[in-house]
C-alpha positions in Angstrom: 9.0 19.4 -24.8 8.1 16.7 -22.3 10.4 13.8 -21.4 7.9 11.4 -22.9 8.0 13.1 -26.3 11.8 12.9 -26.3 11.6 9.1 -25.5 12.8 9.3 -22.0 11.2 7.0 -19.3 8.6 8.6 -17.0 9.1 9.0 -13.3 6.5 8.2 -10.6 6.5 8.9 -6.9 4.6 7.2 -4.1 3.3 8.2 -0.7 4.6 6.7 2.5 2.3 4.1 4.0 1.0 4.5 7.6 3.0 2.7 10.2 2.1 3.8 13.7 1.1 0.2 14.5 4.3 -1.3 13.0 7.1 -2.8 15.1 10.6 -3.1 13.5 13.3 -5.1 15.3 11.2 -5.0 18.5 11.0 -1.2 18.4 8.0 1.1 17.7 8.1 3.9 15.2 9.8 7.3 15.9 7.8 9.7 18.0 7.7 12.4 15.3 7.4 9.9 12.4 3.7 10.4 11.8 4.1 14.2 11.5 7.0 13.8 9.0 5.1 11.2 7.0 2.0 13.5 6.7 4.2 16.4 5.6 6.1 14.4 3.0 2.9 12.8 1.7 1.3 16.3 1.3 4.3 17.4 -0.7 4.2 14.3 -2.9 0.5 14.8 -3.6 1.1 18.4 -4.6 4.5 18.2 -6.4 4.9 18.5 -10.1 8.4 17.1 -10.5 7.3 13.5 -11.1 4.9 12.5 -13.9 2.5 11.1 -11.4 2.2 9.3 -8.1 0.7 6.3 -6.4 -1.2 7.0 -3.2 -0.2 3.9 -1.1 -1.2 5.9 2.0 -4.8 6.2 0.9 -4.9 2.6 -0.3 -3.8 0.9 3.0 -4.6 3.3 5.9 -7.2 2.3 8.5 -10.2 4.7 8.1 -10.7 4.6 11.9 -7.0 5.5 12.5 -5.3 7.1 9.5 -1.9 6.8 11.2 -2.1 3.0 11.2 -2.2 0.5 8.4 -5.5 -1.4 7.9 -5.5 -4.8 9.6 -6.7 -7.3 7.0 
């Protein structure tokens, strides 16, 4: 029986947004950060533990550079 049928709250996951063009406290992102982000996002998209997921990566990435957020 699913959690929803038992009355429990659902659980959603979300992908990690691109950040290669981000600077935090004057420092760029970690050298292997993009590789890890891609691997984690692939897992999130394929996992079946959560009831669903929100793909923030697809929503905000720059089509010309998928490792960067879109400059709006």
